[in-house]
ROSE-4610 file (N, C-alpha, C; in Angstrom, 1 decimal, always signed):
// ROSE-4610
residu = [M/M/M/E/E/E/N/N/N/F/F/F/T/T/T/P/P/P/I/I/I/S/S/S/A/A/A/L/L/L/L/L/L/G/G/G/G/G/G/A/A/A/L/L/L/I/I/I/G/G/G/L/L/L/S/S/S/V/V/V/S/S/S/I/I/I/L/L/L/L/L/L/L/L/L/L/L/L/N/N/N/G/G/G/R/R/R/M/M/M/A/A/A/G/G/G/I/I/I/S/S/S/G/G/G/I/I/I/M/M/M/S/S/S/G/G/G/L/L/L/I/I/I/K/K/K/P/P/P/T/T/T/K/K/K/H/H/H/H/H/H/I/I/I/W/W/W/R/R/R/F/F/F/L/L/L/F/F/F/L/L/L/G/G/G/G/G/G/L/L/L/I/I/I/I/I/I/G/G/G/A/A/A/F/F/F/I/I/I/F/F/F/Q/Q/Q/Q/Q/Q/L/L/L/S/S/S/P/P/P/D/D/D/P/P/P/L/L/L/V/V/V/L/L/L/R/R/R/E/E/E/N/N/N/Y/Y/Y/P/P/P/F/F/F/S/S/S/L/L/L/I/I/I/I/I/I/I/I/I/G/G/G/G/G/G/F/F/F/L/L/L/V/V/V/G/G/G/L/L/L/G/G/G/T/T/T/K/K/K/M/M/M/G/G/G/S/S/S/G/G/G/C/C/C/T/T/T/S/S/S/G/G/G/H/H/H/G/G/G/I/I/I/C/C/C/G/G/G/I/I/I/A/A/A/N/N/N/L/L/L/S/S/S/V/V/V/R/R/R/S/S/S/I/I/I/A/A/A/A/A/A/T/T/T/I/I/I/T/T/T/F/F/F/M/M/M/L/L/L/S/S/S/G/G/G/M/M/M/L/L/L/T/T/T/V/V/V/F/F/F/I/I/I/I/I/I/K/K/K/H/H/H/I/I/I/L/L/L/G/G/G/L/L/L/T/T/T/A/A/A]
num = [1/1/1/2/2/2/3/3/3/4/4/4/5/5/5/6/6/6/7/7/7/8/8/8/9/9/9/10/10/10/11/11/11/12/12/12/13/13/13/14/14/14/15/15/15/16/16/16/17/17/17/18/18/18/19/19/19/20/20/20/21/21/21/22/22/22/23/23/23/24/24/24/25/25/25/26/26/26/27/27/27/28/28/28/29/29/29/30/30/30/31/31/31/32/32/32/33/33/33/34/34/34/35/35/35/36/36/36/37/37/37/38/38/38/39/39/39/40/40/40/41/41/41/42/42/42/43/43/43/44/44/44/45/45/45/46/46/46/47/47/47/48/48/48/49/49/49/50/50/50/51/51/51/52/52/52/53/53/53/54/54/54/55/55/55/56/56/56/57/57/57/58/58/58/59/59/59/60/60/60/61/61/61/62/62/62/63/63/63/64/64/64/65/65/65/66/66/66/67/67/67/68/68/68/69/69/69/70/70/70/71/71/71/72/72/72/73/73/73/74/74/74/75/75/75/76/76/76/77/77/77/78/78/78/79/79/79/80/80/80/81/81/81/82/82/82/83/83/83/84/84/84/85/85/85/86/86/86/87/87/87/88/88/88/89/89/89/90/90/90/91/91/91/92/92/92/93/93/93/94/94/94/95/95/95/96/96/96/97/97/97/98/98/98/99/99/99/100/100/100/101/101/101/102/102/102/103/103/103/104/104/104/105/105/105/106/106/106/107/107/107/108/108/108/109/109/109/110/110/110/111/111/111/112/112/112/113/113/113/114/114/114/115/115/115/116/116/116/117/117/117/118/118/118/119/119/119/120/120/120/121/121/121/122/122/122/123/123/123/124/124/124/125/125/125/126/126/126/127/127/127/128/128/128/129/129/129/130/130/130/131/131/131/132/132/132/133/133/133/134/134/134/135/135/135/136/136/136/137/137/137/138/138/138/139/139/139/140/140/140/141/141/141/142/142/142]
x = [+164.4/+164.5/+165.6/+166.2/+167.8/+168.0/+166.7/+166.4/+165.5/+165.1/+164.3/+164.8/+164.0/+164.3/+163.4/+163.2/+161.9/+161.7/+162.8/+162.0/+162.0/+161.7/+161.6/+160.1/+160.2/+158.6/+157.7/+158.0/+156.9/+157.0/+158.2/+157.7/+156.1/+156.9/+155.6/+154.6/+154.7/+153.0/+152.1/+152.8/+152.9/+152.0/+152.5/+152.4/+151.1/+150.5/+149.7/+148.9/+148.6/+147.4/+147.1/+148.3/+147.9/+147.3/+147.6/+146.6/+145.8/+145.4/+144.4/+142.6/+143.4/+142.9/+142.2/+143.3/+143.2/+141.9/+142.0/+140.8/+139.4/+139.3/+138.6/+137.9/+138.5/+137.9/+137.7/+138.5/+137.9/+136.8/+136.7/+136.2/+135.4/+135.4/+134.4/+134.3/+135.5/+136.0/+137.4/+137.0/+138.5/+139.0/+140.4/+141.6/+141.9/+140.6/+140.9/+141.4/+142.4/+143.0/+142.4/+141.8/+140.8/+139.9/+139.2/+138.4/+137.9/+138.9/+139.7/+140.2/+140.9/+140.9/+139.5/+138.9/+137.3/+136.3/+136.5/+135.9/+136.7/+137.6/+138.5/+138.1/+137.6/+137.4/+135.7/+134.9/+133.3/+133.4/+133.5/+133.6/+132.5/+132.2/+131.2/+131.8/+130.8/+130.5/+132.0/+132.3/+133.6/+133.8/+135.3/+136.4/+137.9/+137.4/+139.0/+140.1/+139.6/+140.5/+140.8/+140.3/+140.6/+142.3/+141.9/+143.5/+144.2/+143.8/+144.6/+145.6/+145.1/+144.9/+146.4/+146.5/+146.5/+147.9/+147.5/+149.3/+150.4/+149.6/+150.0/+150.8/+150.2/+151.0/+152.5/+152.2/+153.3/+153.8/+153.7/+155.0/+155.9/+155.1/+155.6/+156.9/+156.2/+157.2/+158.3/+158.3/+159.3/+160.6/+159.2/+160.2/+161.0/+160.4/+161.4/+162.5/+161.8/+163.8/+164.6/+163.8/+165.3/+166.1/+165.5/+165.7/+166.7/+165.8/+166.7/+168.2/+168.8/+170.4/+170.5/+169.5/+169.7/+168.3/+168.3/+166.9/+166.5/+165.3/+165.1/+165.2/+166.0/+166.2/+165.4/+165.1/+163.8/+164.6/+163.9/+164.5/+164.6/+165.8/+166.1/+165.9/+165.8/+165.8/+164.9/+163.6/+162.5/+161.7/+161.0/+160.2/+159.1/+159.0/+158.0/+156.8/+156.2/+155.1/+154.6/+155.8/+155.2/+154.2/+155.0/+155.1/+153.5/+152.9/+151.7/+150.8/+151.7/+150.7/+150.2/+150.8/+150.9/+150.3/+150.0/+149.1/+147.6/+147.8/+146.0/+145.9/+146.6/+146.3/+145.6/+146.1/+146.1/+144.5/+144.0/+143.3/+141.8/+142.0/+141.1/+141.2/+142.1/+141.9/+140.8/+141.5/+141.0/+139.2/+138.8/+137.7/+137.0/+137.5/+136.9/+136.7/+137.9/+137.4/+136.7/+136.2/+135.9/+136.9/+137.8/+138.7/+140.2/+141.1/+142.1/+142.8/+144.6/+145.4/+145.1/+145.4/+145.3/+143.8/+142.4/+141.5/+141.0/+141.4/+141.2/+141.7/+143.3/+144.2/+144.4/+144.4/+144.8/+143.1/+141.7/+141.1/+139.9/+139.6/+139.1/+139.2/+140.1/+141.3/+140.6/+141.1/+140.6/+139.2/+138.0/+136.7/+136.1/+137.3/+137.4/+136.0/+136.5/+135.6/+136.0/+135.1/+135.3/+136.0/+135.0/+135.7/+137.0/+136.9/+138.9/+139.3/+139.0/+140.8/+140.6/+139.4/+139.4/+141.0/+139.5/+140.3/+142.1/+142.8/+143.9/+145.0/+144.3/+144.5/+144.6/+143.8/+144.4/+145.6/+145.2/+146.1/+147.5/+147.9/+149.0/+149.5/+148.4/+148.3/+149.1/+148.2/+148.6/+150.1/+150.2/+151.6/+152.6/+152.9/+153.9/+153.9/+152.5/+152.7/+153.4/+152.8/+153.2/+154.9/+155.8/+156.6/+157.5/+156.9/+157.4/+157.3/+156.0/+156.9/+157.1/+157.7/+158.4/+159.8/+160.3/+161.7/+161.8/+161.0/+161.1/+160.9/+159.9/+159.8/+160.2/+159.6/+160.7/+161.5/+162.0/+163.6/+164.0/+163.4/+163.0/+164.0/+165.1/+165.3/+166.2/+165.7/+166.0/+166.8]
y = [+121.0/+119.5/+119.3/+120.4/+120.6/+119.1/+119.5/+118.4/+117.6/+117.0/+116.1/+114.8/+114.5/+112.9/+112.4/+111.5/+110.5/+109.7/+109.4/+108.6/+109.3/+110.7/+111.6/+112.2/+112.0/+112.7/+111.3/+110.4/+108.7/+108.7/+109.0/+108.6/+109.7/+111.3/+112.3/+112.1/+111.5/+111.2/+110.3/+109.1/+108.1/+108.5/+109.6/+110.0/+110.8/+111.7/+112.3/+111.5/+110.2/+109.3/+109.0/+108.4/+107.3/+108.6/+109.9/+110.8/+111.6/+111.8/+111.9/+110.5/+109.2/+108.2/+108.1/+108.2/+108.4/+109.2/+110.6/+111.2/+110.8/+110.4/+109.9/+109.1/+108.0/+106.4/+106.7/+107.7/+107.8/+109.5/+109.6/+111.0/+111.3/+110.8/+111.1/+112.0/+113.0/+114.4/+114.2/+114.9/+114.6/+116.1/+115.8/+116.6/+117.7/+118.8/+119.8/+121.3/+121.6/+122.9/+124.3/+124.4/+125.2/+125.3/+123.8/+123.2/+123.4/+123.0/+122.7/+124.4/+125.1/+126.6/+127.4/+127.3/+127.8/+127.3/+125.6/+125.3/+126.2/+126.5/+127.1/+129.0/+129.5/+130.8/+130.8/+129.7/+129.8/+128.5/+128.4/+127.0/+126.5/+124.9/+123.9/+123.6/+122.4/+122.4/+120.9/+120.4/+119.3/+119.8/+120.6/+121.3/+121.4/+120.1/+119.9/+118.9/+118.3/+117.3/+118.5/+119.4/+120.8/+120.7/+121.4/+121.8/+120.6/+119.7/+118.7/+118.2/+118.2/+117.9/+118.9/+120.2/+121.4/+121.8/+121.0/+121.0/+120.0/+118.7/+117.8/+117.9/+118.8/+119.3/+119.9/+121.2/+121.8/+120.6/+120.6/+119.6/+118.3/+117.9/+117.6/+118.0/+119.3/+120.1/+120.5/+120.6/+121.0/+119.4/+118.1/+116.9/+116.6/+117.0/+116.9/+118.0/+119.0/+120.4/+120.0/+119.1/+118.9/+117.8/+116.7/+115.2/+115.4/+116.3/+115.9/+116.7/+116.0/+115.8/+117.1/+117.5/+119.1/+119.8/+120.3/+121.2/+122.5/+122.5/+123.7/+125.0/+125.7/+127.4/+128.7/+129.1/+130.5/+131.3/+131.7/+132.8/+133.9/+134.1/+135.7/+136.9/+137.9/+139.5/+138.9/+138.2/+138.3/+139.2/+139.7/+141.0/+140.7/+141.7/+141.5/+141.7/+142.3/+143.3/+141.2/+140.7/+139.5/+138.5/+138.4/+137.5/+138.1/+139.0/+139.5/+139.4/+139.6/+139.6/+137.9/+137.3/+135.9/+135.2/+135.8/+135.1/+135.5/+136.6/+137.1/+136.6/+135.5/+135.4/+134.5/+133.6/+132.2/+131.5/+133.1/+132.9/+133.0/+134.3/+134.7/+133.4/+132.3/+131.0/+130.0/+129.8/+129.0/+129.3/+130.4/+130.8/+130.6/+131.1/+130.7/+129.7/+128.6/+127.2/+126.2/+126.9/+126.0/+125.1/+125.6/+124.4/+124.5/+124.3/+124.4/+123.3/+123.2/+122.3/+120.8/+120.9/+119.6/+118.9/+119.9/+119.1/+118.8/+119.4/+118.9/+118.1/+118.3/+117.7/+115.9/+116.4/+114.5/+114.1/+114.5/+114.2/+113.9/+115.0/+115.3/+114.9/+114.4/+113.5/+111.8/+111.7/+110.1/+109.6/+110.7/+110.9/+110.7/+110.7/+110.7/+112.4/+113.1/+114.5/+115.6/+115.4/+116.5/+117.6/+118.1/+119.7/+119.7/+118.9/+118.8/+118.8/+117.6/+117.2/+118.2/+119.6/+120.1/+121.8/+121.9/+122.5/+122.4/+121.4/+120.4/+121.0/+120.8/+121.4/+122.7/+123.9/+125.3/+125.7/+124.6/+124.9/+124.8/+123.4/+123.3/+124.7/+124.8/+125.4/+126.8/+127.1/+128.7/+128.7/+128.0/+128.1/+128.0/+127.0/+127.2/+128.8/+129.1/+130.2/+131.5/+131.4/+132.4/+132.1/+131.3/+130.6/+131.2/+130.7/+131.5/+133.3/+133.7/+135.3/+136.0/+134.8/+135.3/+135.5/+134.5/+134.1/+134.8/+134.4/+135.0/+135.9/+136.9/+138.5/+139.1/+139.1/+140.0/+139.5/+138.5/+138.1/+138.2/+137.6/+137.5/+135.7/+135.7/+134.9/+134.4/+133.2/+133.0/+131.1]
z = [+0.8/+2.0/+2.5/+3.2/+3.6/+5.4/+5.8/+7.0/+7.4/+6.5/+6.5/+6.8/+8.1/+8.8/+9.1/+8.2/+8.1/+9.1/+10.1/+11.3/+11.8/+12.5/+13.6/+12.9/+11.4/+10.8/+11.3/+10.9/+11.3/+12.8/+13.5/+14.8/+15.2/+14.8/+15.2/+15.0/+13.5/+12.9/+13.6/+13.8/+14.9/+16.3/+17.0/+17.9/+18.0/+16.7/+16.3/+16.4/+15.7/+15.5/+16.2/+17.5/+18.6/+19.6/+19.8/+20.5/+20.3/+18.9/+18.0/+18.5/+18.0/+18.7/+19.9/+20.5/+22.3/+22.5/+21.8/+22.5/+21.8/+20.7/+20.1/+20.7/+21.0/+21.8/+23.4/+23.9/+25.3/+25.4/+24.9/+25.3/+23.8/+22.8/+21.6/+21.1/+20.9/+20.5/+19.3/+18.5/+17.4/+17.8/+17.6/+18.5/+17.4/+16.5/+15.8/+17.2/+17.1/+18.0/+18.0/+16.9/+17.4/+17.8/+17.7/+18.4/+19.8/+19.7/+21.3/+22.1/+21.3/+22.5/+22.2/+21.5/+21.4/+22.3/+23.0/+23.6/+25.4/+25.3/+26.3/+26.8/+25.6/+25.7/+26.3/+25.4/+26.2/+26.4/+28.1/+28.1/+28.8/+28.8/+29.8/+30.7/+31.1/+32.3/+32.2/+31.9/+31.7/+30.2/+30.4/+29.4/+30.1/+31.8/+31.6/+31.0/+30.2/+28.5/+27.9/+27.7/+26.8/+27.6/+28.8/+29.3/+29.2/+29.4/+29.3/+28.3/+26.9/+26.2/+25.4/+25.9/+25.5/+26.2/+27.5/+27.7/+28.1/+27.1/+26.5/+25.8/+25.0/+23.7/+24.0/+25.2/+25.4/+26.2/+26.7/+27.6/+26.6/+25.9/+24.1/+23.7/+23.5/+22.8/+24.1/+25.6/+26.3/+26.5/+26.3/+26.3/+25.1/+24.2/+22.7/+22.4/+23.0/+23.1/+24.3/+25.1/+26.2/+25.5/+25.0/+24.3/+23.3/+22.4/+21.1/+21.2/+20.4/+20.7/+19.7/+18.5/+18.1/+17.9/+19.0/+19.6/+18.9/+19.0/+17.3/+18.2/+17.4/+17.3/+16.9/+17.6/+17.0/+16.4/+15.6/+14.4/+14.9/+15.0/+15.3/+13.8/+14.2/+13.2/+11.9/+12.5/+11.5/+11.9/+10.8/+10.7/+12.1/+13.1/+14.2/+12.8/+12.1/+11.2/+11.0/+10.6/+9.8/+10.3/+11.4/+12.3/+12.8/+13.3/+13.8/+12.5/+10.7/+10.2/+10.2/+10.1/+9.5/+10.9/+12.3/+13.4/+12.8/+12.6/+12.6/+10.9/+9.7/+8.7/+9.5/+10.2/+10.4/+11.3/+12.2/+13.0/+11.6/+11.1/+9.9/+9.1/+8.7/+8.2/+9.1/+9.8/+10.9/+10.7/+11.2/+11.6/+10.0/+8.7/+7.4/+6.9/+7.6/+6.9/+8.0/+9.2/+10.2/+10.8/+10.8/+11.4/+10.9/+11.8/+11.8/+10.4/+10.4/+10.2/+10.4/+12.0/+12.5/+12.3/+12.8/+12.7/+11.3/+10.2/+8.5/+8.0/+8.4/+8.2/+8.4/+9.7/+10.6/+10.6/+11.4/+11.8/+9.9/+9.9/+8.8/+7.6/+6.9/+6.2/+5.9/+7.8/+7.8/+8.2/+8.6/+8.1/+6.6/+5.8/+4.0/+3.7/+4.9/+4.6/+3.3/+2.9/+1.1/+1.8/+2.1/+2.9/+3.6/+4.4/+5.2/+3.9/+3.4/+1.8/+1.1/+1.0/-0.1/+1.3/+2.4/+3.1/+3.3/+3.4/+3.5/+2.3/+0.9/-0.6/+0.2/+0.4/+0.5/+1.1/+2.3/+3.2/+2.8/+2.2/+1.5/+0.6/-0.6/-1.8/-1.1/-0.2/+0.5/+1.1/+1.6/+2.4/+1.5/+0.4/-1.0/-1.1/-1.6/-2.5/-1.2/-0.2/+1.0/+1.2/+0.9/+0.8/-0.1/-1.2/-2.8/-2.5/-2.0/-1.7/-1.2/+0.2/+1.3/+0.0/+0.2/-0.5/-1.6/-2.7/-3.9/-4.4/-4.2/-4.4/-3.6/-2.1/-0.7/-0.6/-0.7/-0.8/+1.1/+1.6/+3.1/+3.1/+3.8/+3.7/+5.5/+6.1/+7.3/+8.2]
């Protein structure tokens, strides 16, 4: 936890909670990104809100990069094969888990969904195991 910044973490969490609440109040929808994305793949008559929500995520990240005194830097020299495998596994896990980390971790837990609580615990343990394997078994650092 070398770079933990509690104020920015708290602010980010509050903004996520606010956006999830606004989407639920104004649109009656949960803010799971995998569900929002899959709705774009199989579009319905009323799907403009999906583009707006995802656009807000992209614009928000761009604004953060511009305003942050210490912007995020992309990793360099990281094995491309691991990036591809990681992306595939995230997509597979999202399908198997009937949703993504944002849907289960934010909306599901807020609704006291046992399935979402179990899924979030699984996500967290899988992430910890992955970091352990990459750093301590494969010896990769970045």
